C-alpha positions as CSV (number, residue, x, y, z in Angstrom):
1,M,85.1,147.3,73.1
2,G,82.8,143.8,73.1
3,E,84.5,142.7,70.1
4,N,88.1,142.6,71.1
5,F,86.3,141.0,74.4
6,N,85.1,138.1,71.9
7,Q,88.3,137.7,69.9
8,K,90.5,136.7,73.5
9,S,90.7,133.1,74.9
10,F,89.7,132.8,78.5
11,I,92.7,132.0,79.4
12,E,94.3,134.9,77.6
13,I,92.1,137.3,80.1
14,L,92.7,135.6,82.8
15,S,96.3,136.3,82.3
16,E,96.1,140.2,82.0
17,V,95.2,139.8,85.7
18,P,98.5,140.3,88.2
19,N,99.4,137.9,90.3
20,R,98.9,138.4,94.2
21,Y,100.9,136.9,96.5
22,F,100.3,135.9,100.8
23,I,101.6,134.5,103.4
24,L,99.5,132.6,106.0
25,N,100.2,131.5,109.7
26,K,99.0,128.4,109.3
27,P,97.0,127.3,112.0
28,Y,97.5,123.5,113.7
29,D,95.9,120.4,112.4
30,M,95.0,122.2,109.2
31,L,95.5,120.6,105.5
32,S,97.2,122.9,103.1
33,Q,95.2,123.0,100.3
34,F,91.9,124.5,99.4
35,T,89.9,121.1,98.3
36,G,89.6,117.5,99.0
37,D,88.3,114.6,100.6
38,K,84.3,116.0,100.7
39,F,84.6,114.8,104.5
40,D,87.5,116.7,105.6
41,N,86.2,120.1,106.6
42,N,89.7,121.2,108.0
43,M,91.2,123.2,104.9
44,L,92.3,126.7,103.7
45,G,88.8,127.7,103.1
46,K,88.0,127.9,106.2
47,I,90.7,131.1,106.8
48,D,88.6,134.1,107.1
49,F,90.1,135.6,104.3
50,D,88.8,136.2,100.4
51,F,91.5,134.4,98.2
52,P,91.1,135.2,94.8
53,E,90.2,132.6,91.8
54,G,93.4,130.0,91.7
55,T,95.5,130.7,94.8
56,H,97.6,127.1,96.4
57,A,100.1,126.7,98.8
58,I,103.9,126.7,97.7
59,G,105.7,124.7,99.8
60,R,103.5,122.8,101.5
61,L,103.4,121.5,105.3
62,D,101.5,118.6,106.8
63,N,98.3,119.1,108.7
64,L,100.2,118.9,111.8
65,S,102.5,121.5,110.9
66,E,101.7,125.4,111.9
67,G,103.8,128.3,110.6
68,L,104.7,130.4,107.4
69,L,102.4,129.1,104.4
70,I,103.0,130.8,101.0
71,L,100.0,131.2,98.8
72,T,100.4,132.7,95.2
73,T,98.0,132.9,92.3
74,N,101.3,132.5,90.3
75,K,102.1,129.1,88.8
76,K,105.7,129.8,88.7
77,V,106.9,130.3,91.9
78,T,107.3,126.3,92.8
79,K,109.5,126.0,90.4
80,L,111.4,129.1,90.5
81,L,111.7,128.2,94.7
82,F,112.0,124.9,95.4
83,N,112.9,123.3,91.9
84,S,115.9,125.6,91.5
85,K,119.4,124.9,91.4
86,I,120.0,127.7,94.2
87,L,119.1,126.3,97.7
88,H,116.5,128.7,99.9
89,K,116.7,128.6,103.5
90,R,113.4,127.3,105.5
91,T,113.7,128.2,109.2
92,Y,111.7,126.4,112.0
93,L,111.2,125.8,115.4
94,V,110.8,122.3,116.9
95,Q,109.6,120.8,119.9
96,V,111.2,117.7,121.0
97,D,111.6,115.6,124.2
98,A,114.2,117.4,126.9
99,T,116.0,113.9,126.5
100,I,117.9,115.1,123.4
101,T,121.1,115.7,123.7
102,D,124.2,117.9,122.2
103,E,125.2,114.8,120.5
104,N,122.0,114.2,119.0
105,I,121.9,118.0,118.0
106,E,125.6,117.3,116.6
107,N,124.6,114.8,114.5
108,L,121.5,116.6,113.0
109,R,123.7,119.4,112.0
110,S,125.7,117.0,110.2
111,G,122.9,114.7,108.5
112,V,120.9,112.0,109.7
113,E,119.7,109.2,107.5
114,I,115.8,109.0,107.0
115,L,113.4,106.7,104.9
116,L,111.9,108.4,101.6
117,R,109.2,106.9,100.4
118,G,109.7,103.3,98.2
119,N,111.9,102.8,101.0
120,K,115.1,104.5,99.7
121,L,117.1,105.8,102.7
122,W,118.6,109.5,102.2
123,T,121.6,111.1,104.3
124,T,120.3,114.8,104.9
125,S,122.5,117.8,103.9
126,P,124.3,119.4,106.6
127,C,122.4,122.1,108.4
128,E,121.8,124.6,111.3
129,V,120.4,123.3,114.7
130,E,120.4,124.8,118.1
131,R,119.2,124.4,121.3
132,I,116.8,127.6,122.4
133,E,114.2,129.0,124.8
134,K,111.0,128.5,124.9
135,P,109.5,130.5,121.8
136,D,107.3,133.5,122.2
137,D,103.7,133.7,123.7
138,C,102.4,134.2,119.7
139,Y,103.1,130.9,119.5
140,N,101.6,129.0,122.4
141,I,98.3,128.4,120.6
142,V,98.7,124.2,120.4
143,N,99.8,122.2,123.7
144,T,100.5,118.9,122.3
145,L,102.6,118.0,125.4
146,H,101.4,118.0,129.3
147,P,102.8,120.9,130.9
148,R,104.5,119.0,133.1
149,H,105.9,117.0,130.5
150,P,109.9,117.9,130.5
151,H,110.3,119.5,127.0
152,A,113.2,121.4,124.7
153,W,112.9,123.6,121.6
154,L,115.4,123.6,118.9
155,K,115.6,126.4,115.9
156,M,116.7,124.1,112.6
157,T,117.7,125.8,109.4
158,L,117.7,123.8,106.0
159,T,118.0,124.2,102.5
160,E,116.3,120.7,101.4
161,G,112.8,119.6,102.2
162,K,112.1,115.7,101.7
163,Y,108.5,115.0,102.9
164,R,108.4,115.1,106.6
165,Q,112.6,115.4,106.8
166,I,112.2,117.1,109.8
167,R,109.9,114.6,112.0
168,K,111.8,111.9,110.5
169,M,115.0,113.2,111.5
170,I,114.1,113.9,114.8
171,I,112.7,110.1,114.5
172,A,116.9,109.1,113.7
173,V,118.4,110.4,117.2
174,N,115.7,108.5,119.0
175,N,113.3,111.8,119.7
176,K,110.2,112.5,118.5
177,C,108.6,115.8,116.9
178,K,105.9,117.4,119.4
179,R,105.7,120.7,117.8
180,L,106.8,121.8,114.4
181,I,106.3,125.7,113.2
182,R,108.1,127.3,110.3
183,T,108.9,130.2,110.9
184,S,110.7,132.1,107.3
185,I,111.5,131.1,104.1
186,E,114.7,133.4,103.0
187,D,113.7,136.4,103.9
188,I,110.1,136.6,104.2
189,E,109.3,136.0,108.1
190,L,105.5,134.8,110.0
191,G,107.2,138.0,112.4
192,D,104.0,138.7,114.7
193,L,101.4,137.3,112.5
194,P,98.8,136.3,114.3
195,V,97.6,132.2,113.8
196,G,94.9,131.9,110.8
197,K,95.9,135.4,109.6
198,V,97.0,136.4,106.4
199,R,99.7,139.6,105.1
200,E,100.3,139.9,101.4
201,Y,103.0,141.4,99.2
202,E,103.5,143.0,96.4
203,E,105.3,141.4,93.9
204,E,108.6,143.0,93.6
205,E,109.1,143.0,97.8
206,F,108.0,138.9,97.6
207,F,110.7,138.1,95.0
208,K,113.2,140.5,96.8
209,L,112.4,139.0,100.0
210,L,112.5,135.5,98.5
211,K,116.0,135.9,96.9
212,I,114.2,134.9,93.6
213,D,115.2,136.5,90.1
214,Y,111.9,136.7,88.0
């Protein structure tokens, strides 16, 4: 037994460990990473869950965005999900100023010009946008607006994800994104998962819900 162990490299041994798959309801003002600047403690390591070695985030959310974050030990998931020719839907709840108009919403649906890194202009692909009622209480964790400040909620479903894309799209129609909550990626849904909590999936179910062949 010991001889066989010595004949295997450490990488080979790790490759025999089954991959694991999680989703997290990421809190507001938390980075989508486990390590970084030693002076910034608001990272995924603060989540009360014993993640296995090698766990990393897929399709990161910026620190001020909330909601569904995929975490896995499988390094192939990013390429399969976000670098694939097959487009995958992502749905968000977006809080904006109440001044947003039906014309603004139609512009968002059709595509707007946003500025990418390197000062490159990009016209966003057509997407689904609808005005909705205030979300359920499970999302009322952070108030970035005074209760009396008039605001509106949108539900947006995109198949592309440029850096801070939704925030830039809202700016492009002369409004501001006050809150941004990702609620689903394909058929993996946040559902009633509390903020800061984790749900684990079996590999077969995980890929089936994401509509990925693996």
